[in-house]
C-alpha positions in Angstrom: -9.7 -9.3 14.5 -9.3 -11.0 11.3 -11.1 -10.2 8.2 -10.6 -11.8 4.7 -11.8 -9.5 1.5 -12.7 -11.9 -1.8 -12.7 -9.2 -4.7 -9.8 -7.2 -2.4 -8.3 -5.6 -5.8 -11.1 -4.0 -6.7 -10.6 0.0 -6.1 -13.6 -0.4 -3.4 -12.4 -3.1 -1.6 -8.8 -2.3 -1.6 -9.8 1.1 -0.2 -11.5 -0.5 2.5 -8.9 -2.7 3.3 -6.7 -0.1 4.0 -9.2 1.2 6.5 -9.7 -1.9 8.5 -6.1 -2.2 8.9 -6.0 1.0 10.3 -9.0 0.1 12.6 -6.1 -2.6 13.6 -8.1 -5.7 12.1 -5.8 -8.3 10.6 -6.3 -8.0 6.8 -6.0 -10.8 4.0 -7.8 -11.2 0.8 -7.9 -12.7 -2.6 -8.6 -11.8 -6.3 -8.8 -13.5 -9.4 -6.7 -10.7 -10.8 -3.8 -9.2 -9.1 -2.4 -5.9 -10.8 -1.7 -2.3 -10.0 -1.9 0.5 -8.9 -4.1 -1.4 -6.2 -2.2 -4.6 -5.6 0.9 -2.5 -5.3 -1.0 0.0 -2.5 -2.0 -3.2 -0.8 1.2 -4.9 -0.7 3.2 -1.5 0.5 0.9 -1.5 3.6 1.5 -5.1 4.4 -1.5 -7.0 3.4 -1.3 -10.5 2.1 -2.8 -10.9 -1.5 -3.9 -14.4 -2.4 -4.6 -15.0 -6.3 -7.7 -17.1 -7.0 -9.9 -18.3 -4.7 -9.3 -21.7 -3.3 -11.1 -22.5 -0.2 -7.9 -23.3 1.7 -7.9 -20.0 2.1 -10.4 -19.7 4.4 -8.3 -21.6 7.0 -8.2 -20.7 9.7 -11.5 -19.3 9.7 -11.9 -15.4 9.7 -13.6 -13.4 12.1 -15.5 -11.9 9.0 -15.4 -12.5 5.1 -16.1 -9.1 3.4 -17.3 -10.2 0.1 -16.9 -8.1 -3.0 -19.7 -7.5 -5.5 -18.0 -9.1 -8.5 -18.1 -12.2 -6.2 -21.2 -14.7 -7.7 -22.8 -18.0 -6.3 -20.5 -20.9 -8.1 -17.2 -18.9 -6.5 -15.4 -21.6 -4.7 -14.9 -19.6 -1.6 -18.4 -18.1 -1.8 -20.0 -21.8 -1.6 -17.4 -22.6 1.0 -18.4 -19.6 3.2 -22.2 -20.2 2.9 -21.6 -24.0 3.3 -19.7 -23.5 6.3 -22.0 -21.0 8.1 -19.4 -18.6 8.1 -19.8 -15.1 9.1 -19.8 -12.6 6.2 -20.9 -9.4 4.8 -20.8 -6.8 2.2 -18.3 -4.4 1.6 -20.6 -1.3 2.0 -22.4 -2.8 5.0 -19.1 -3.1 6.8 -17.8 0.4 6.2 -21.2 1.9 7.4 -21.2 -0.5 10.0 -17.3 0.3 11.4 -16.5 3.4 9.6 -19.4 5.8 8.5 -22.3 5.4 11.4 -21.1 8.8 13.6 -19.3 10.5 11.0 -20.3 13.5 8.1 -20.6 11.8 5.1 -20.0 13.9 2.0 -20.5 11.5 -0.7 -19.9 11.9 -4.7 -21.9 10.0 -7.1 -23.0 10.2 -10.3 -22.2 8.0 -13.9 -19.1 10.3 -14.4 -16.2 12.2 -12.4 -16.7 10.0 -9.2 -13.1 9.2 -8.3 -11.6 12.9 -9.4 -14.6 15.2 -7.6 -14.0 13.1 -4.4 -10.2 13.2 -4.3 -10.9 17.0 -5.2 -13.3 17.8 -2.1 -11.0 15.5 0.1 -7.9 17.9 -1.0 -9.8 20.8 -0.1 -10.8 19.6 3.1 -7.1 18.6 4.2 -5.9 21.8 2.8 -8.3 23.8 5.2 -6.9 21.7 7.9 -10.1 19.6 8.6 -7.9 16.5 8.5 -11.0 14.2 6.6 -11.1 10.7 6.2 -12.1 9.5 2.9 -12.2 6.5 0.5 -11.7 7.0 -3.0 -12.0 4.6 -5.7 -8.2 5.4 -7.4 -4.8 6.2 -6.5 -5.1 10.2 -5.2 -1.5 12.2 -6.2 -2.1 14.2 -3.1 -2.3 11.5 -0.7 -0.3 8.4 -0.3 -3.2 6.5 -0.2 -6.8 5.7 -1.7 -8.2 5.4 1.8 -7.6 6.6 5.3 -9.8 7.1 8.7 -8.8 11.1 9.3 -8.8 12.6 12.5 -11.9 14.6 12.2 -15.7 13.6 11.8 -16.1 14.3 8.0 -15.4 11.6 5.7 -15.6 11.9 1.9 -17.0 9.0 -0.1 -17.0 8.2 -3.5 -20.5 6.9 -3.8 -21.2 4.4 -6.7 -24.7 3.0 -8.1 -23.5 -0.5 -8.8 -25.2 -3.1 -6.9 -23.5 -4.1 -3.5 -23.1 -7.9 -3.3 -24.8 -11.2 -4.8 -27.2 -10.8 -1.5 -27.7 -7.4 -1.6 -29.0 -5.8 -4.7 -29.3 -2.3 -3.7 -26.6 0.0 -5.0 -23.6 0.6 -2.9 -24.4 4.1 -1.9 -27.4 3.4 0.0 -25.3 2.1 2.7 -23.6 5.7 3.2 -25.9 7.6 4.6 -24.4 11.2 3.5 -25.1 14.3 5.1 -23.6 16.1 2.0 -24.5 14.7 -1.2 -22.8 15.5 -4.7 -24.8 14.3 -7.6 -22.6 15.0 -10.9 -24.6 13.8 -13.7 -26.6 10.9 -14.5 -26.8 8.7 -17.7 -27.9 5.0 -18.7 -24.8 2.9 -17.7 -24.0 -0.5 -15.9 -26.1 -2.7 -18.5 -25.4 -5.9 -16.9 -27.5 -4.8 -13.6 -29.8 -2.2 -14.8 -32.3 -2.4 -17.5 -33.0 1.1 -17.9 -32.1 4.6 -17.2 -35.3 4.7 -14.6 -33.9 1.8 -12.5 -30.8 3.6 -12.0 -33.0 6.8 -10.9 -34.8 4.6 -8.6 -31.5 4.0 -7.0 -30.1 7.5 -6.5 -34.1 8.3 -5.2 -33.1 5.9 -2.4 -30.2 7.4 -1.7 -31.6 10.5 -1.5 -34.3 9.3 1.0 -31.2 8.5 3.2 -29.9 12.3 3.2 -31.2 14.1 6.3 -33.0 16.9 6.3 -30.2 19.2 7.6 -28.2 17.9 4.7 -27.4 19.4 1.1 -27.8 17.8 -2.5 -25.7 19.6 -4.7 -26.2 19.1 -8.5 -26.5 20.4 -11.9 -29.7 22.1 -12.7 -29.8 21.4 -16.5 -29.8 17.9 -15.8 -33.1 16.4 -16.6 -32.4 13.0 -15.5 -31.0 14.4 -11.9 -34.3 16.4 -12.2 -36.7 13.9 -12.5 -34.9 12.4 -9.7 -35.3 15.5 -7.1 -38.8 15.3 -8.3 -39.6 11.7 -6.8 -38.7 13.2 -3.3 -36.2 15.2 -1.7 -36.1 16.3 2.1 -32.9 18.3 2.1 -31.8 21.4 0.9 -30.5 21.3 -2.8 -28.2 23.6 -4.6 -28.3 23.6 -8.2 -25.3 24.4 -10.3 -25.0 25.8 -13.8 -25.8 28.8 -16.1 -29.0 29.8 -14.4 -28.7 28.8 -11.0 -26.7 31.0 -8.1 -23.5 29.3 -8.7 -21.4 28.2 -12.0 -18.3 28.2 -12.9 -17.1 30.3 -15.8 -14.0 29.2 -18.1 -11.2 31.5 -18.3 -9.3 29.4 -20.9 -10.7 27.5 -23.8 -9.2 24.1 -22.1 -10.4 24.8 -18.8 -7.4 24.9 -17.2 -8.5 28.5 -15.6 -11.9 29.4 -14.7 -14.0 31.5 -12.3 -16.5 30.7 -9.4 -19.5 32.5 -9.8 -22.1 33.1 -7.1 -25.1 35.5 -8.1 -23.0 36.8 -10.8 -20.1 37.7 -8.8 -16.5 36.3 -9.1 -15.6 34.7 -5.6 -12.7 32.8 -6.6 -10.5 31.7 -9.4 -8.9 28.2 -9.9 -5.8 27.7 -12.2 -4.9 24.1 -12.3 -3.4 21.5 -14.1 -6.4 19.9 -15.4 -8.4 20.3 -18.5 -11.7 20.0 -19.8 -15.3 21.3 -19.1 -16.3 17.9 -16.9 -13.5 18.7 -14.6 -14.3 22.2 -14.2 -17.8 21.0 -13.5 -16.3 18.7 -10.7 -14.0 21.4 -9.1 -17.4 23.5 -8.7 -19.0 20.8 -7.1 -16.6 19.8 -4.8 -16.2 23.2 -3.7 -19.6 23.8 -2.8 -19.6 20.4 -0.7 -16.4 21.8 1.2 -18.6 25.0 1.8 -21.3 23.2 3.4 -18.9 22.1 5.9 -17.7 25.7 6.6 -14.6 25.8 4.0 -14.8 29.4 2.0 -14.5 29.4 -1.9 -11.5 31.4 -1.8 -9.6 28.6 0.3 -11.3 26.0 -1.6 -9.9 27.4 -4.7 -6.7 27.5 -3.9 -6.4 24.1 -2.9 -8.0 23.0 -6.3 -5.2 25.0 -8.0 -2.5 22.9 -6.1 -4.4 19.5 -7.0 -2.2 16.7 -8.2 -5.0 15.1 -9.9 -5.8 11.2 -10.1 -3.8 8.1 -11.2 -5.6 6.5 -14.6 -7.3 9.9 -14.9 -5.4 11.8 -18.0 -2.4 10.5 -15.9 0.8 11.7 -18.1 3.2 8.6 -17.7 5.7 9.3 -19.6 7.6 10.6 -22.5 9.6 8.9 -25.2 11.1 9.8 -28.6 8.7 12.9 -28.6 5.4 11.1 -27.6 3.4 11.8 -24.6 1.6 8.9 -23.4 -1.4 9.5 -21.2 -3.5 6.4 -18.9 -7.2 7.3 -19.0 -10.3 5.4 -17.1 -12.7 6.4 -19.4 -15.1 3.5 -20.1 -18.3 5.5 -21.3 -19.0 7.3 -24.7 -19.3 10.7 -22.6 -16.2 10.1 -20.7 -14.3 9.7 -23.5 -15.5 12.8 -25.5 -15.0 15.1 -23.0 -11.6 13.6 -21.6 -10.4 14.1 -25.5 -12.2 17.6 -25.6 -10.2 18.6 -22.9 -7.1 17.6 -24.1 -7.7 18.7 -27.8 -8.2 22.1 -26.5 -4.8 22.2 -24.6 -3.1 20.9 -27.2 -4.3 22.8 -30.4 -3.5 21.1 -33.3 -1.0 18.6 -32.2 -1.3 15.2 -33.4 -3.5 13.1 -31.2 -3.7 9.3 -31.0 -6.7 7.5 -29.0 -6.2 3.9 -28.1 -9.3 2.2 -26.5 -10.3 -0.8 -25.1 -14.2 -1.4 -24.7 -14.1 -3.2 -21.7 -16.3 -2.7 -19.1 -19.3 -4.8 -18.6 -21.7 -2.2 -20.0 -19.3 -2.1 -23.3 -18.9 -5.8 -23.5 -22.9 -6.0 -23.7 -22.7 -3.6 -26.6 -25.1 -0.8 -24.7 -23.0 2.6 -26.0 -21.5 0.6 -29.6 -23.9 3.2 -31.4 -22.0 6.4 -29.6 -18.7 5.0 -29.4 -17.7 6.8 -33.3 -18.9 9.8 -32.3 -17.2 10.0 -28.8 -13.7 9.6 -30.4 -13.9 12.0 -33.4 -11.6 14.4 -31.8 -8.4 12.1 -32.2 -6.7 12.4 -35.4 -6.8 8.2 -35.1 -8.4 5.6 -32.9 -7.2 2.4 -32.4 -10.0 0.0 -31.2 -9.1 -2.8 -29.4 -11.4 -5.7 -28.9 -10.8 -7.5 -25.9 -12.2 -11.2 -25.1 -15.4 -11.8 -24.2 -17.6 -9.0 -26.7 -20.0 -10.8 -28.4 -20.3 -7.7 -31.0 -17.8 -7.0 -33.7 -15.9 -3.2 -33.5 -16.5 -3.2 -37.3 -19.7 -1.0 -36.9 -17.7 1.3 -34.8 -15.1 1.3 -37.2 -17.4 2.0 -40.7 -19.5 4.8 -38.7 -16.0 6.9 -37.6 -15.5 10.1 -39.6 -11.7 10.1 -38.6 -9.4 7.3 -39.4 -10.2 4.5 -37.0 -9.0 0.6 -36.8 -9.5 -2.8 -35.1 -7.0 -4.9 -33.5 -6.7 -7.7 -31.2 -3.0 -8.3 -30.6 -1.3 -6.1 -28.1 2.1 -6.6 -29.0 0.9 -5.8 -33.2 -1.1 -2.6 -31.6 2.3 -1.7 -29.9 4.2 -2.0 -33.2 1.8 0.0 -35.2 1.8 2.6 -32.8 5.2 3.2 -32.5 5.1 3.6 -36.6 2.3 6.0 -36.7 3.2 8.0 -33.1 5.6 10.6 -34.5 7.6 13.5 -32.1 5.1 15.4 -30.6 2.2 13.5 -30.6 -0.2 12.9 -27.6 -1.3 9.1 -27.0 -4.4 8.5 -24.9 -4.7 4.8 -23.8 -8.3 4.3 -22.6 -9.8 1.4 -20.5 -10.6 0.7 -17.1 -8.8 -2.2 -16.8 -5.1 -3.0 -16.9 -4.9 -3.3 -21.0 -2.6 -6.1 -20.7 0.3 -3.4 -19.6 0.2 -1.7 -22.8 1.0 1.5 -21.4 4.7 0.1 -20.5 5.2 -1.6 -23.7 4.6 1.3 -25.6 6.8 3.7 -23.4 9.6 0.8 -23.9 8.8 0.6 -27.4 9.0 4.6 -27.8 12.3 4.6 -26.4 13.7 2.0 -28.1 13.0 3.6 -31.3 14.4 6.9 -30.1 17.8 4.8 -30.2 17.4 3.0 -33.3 
């Protein structure tokens, strides 16, 4: 059986391709922009990648065309599929029908932290000897790939609220039918498809509707947005977390690298790991509790978290050159920017911290978060804002509202040169974008290395 995936280099679709190949399918795919790390992972697995959407790629005709949610009417391949009456489906529907239908699905949802938390949860189950399947929207350091079928009924999935396909406007996650559901947090995002927070809450309500009565919903007790979702109807056990709840995490270090798991005021386990930030402490707690729902003790889960290696593009230290450490982070929402910078600031103290930010996501391009951007990066000693093509609003308003030094940039080569001048030895330089950012990370490290030899 041959499946062809349109939009294969997206994190979800690329991971789905790995599962299909493991099931024995012949898998090919195409994308408009092919870039690492997903393209590298797919090529290493022997999956043929085609750049662009020439309908010739549909010859010979695949048994099924799996259409990614980035595909729209007018796309040459989409039009050819419809015109020729080819068999097609969405990625989430294919996943449900061929992988998830008879599994114990543990789903991780929320505006922030889905990838990290899902990876933590999969790693806990792995260390507990439960050999789970998983599909993660990133490249985890503790596993060889972003997806696998696993050897037991347990399957961990990153549950995204983005829409499914041009022909199915439900959120992806309603297809997953989880028995264990984490809802990390909830804020307004995806302004390109949701008019307001209430519209997103309605999709989360639809997600809760497919959790069985014997399932469990884990969420922070202090989230008003999630409390409203629960109040819309919940037929499963809920497990709240937080300061006044039965379960909470208590920081043992300012940067969140050490924390205790507290159950009813009793310290039941401690985590000592390489991650930082209060957001990751919360992620770790939720992953631990989801694992507990399938029988993993907090002590075993905490031991696994203490050996957690993180995820590519989540505050990943790419390298150090001439005394400057360069990190790559996926943050593309003001809250994510703020919590990420708070975590590293707590870790490095007064050391110089530079932030290089590309507001690239669809929501950012629409300007939905522009009023909050300046404050989100306030903990950096200086912020370099890169204006990508396609933004129809100016970053000048962000610069004007900044309380720390901030500057706009439109040319990556010039930005690299400026950073090479400003980043002195001892500096921590965090690059934030949900795209490839023109390969700026490697260019920066190369330029800094060159600087050290001058």
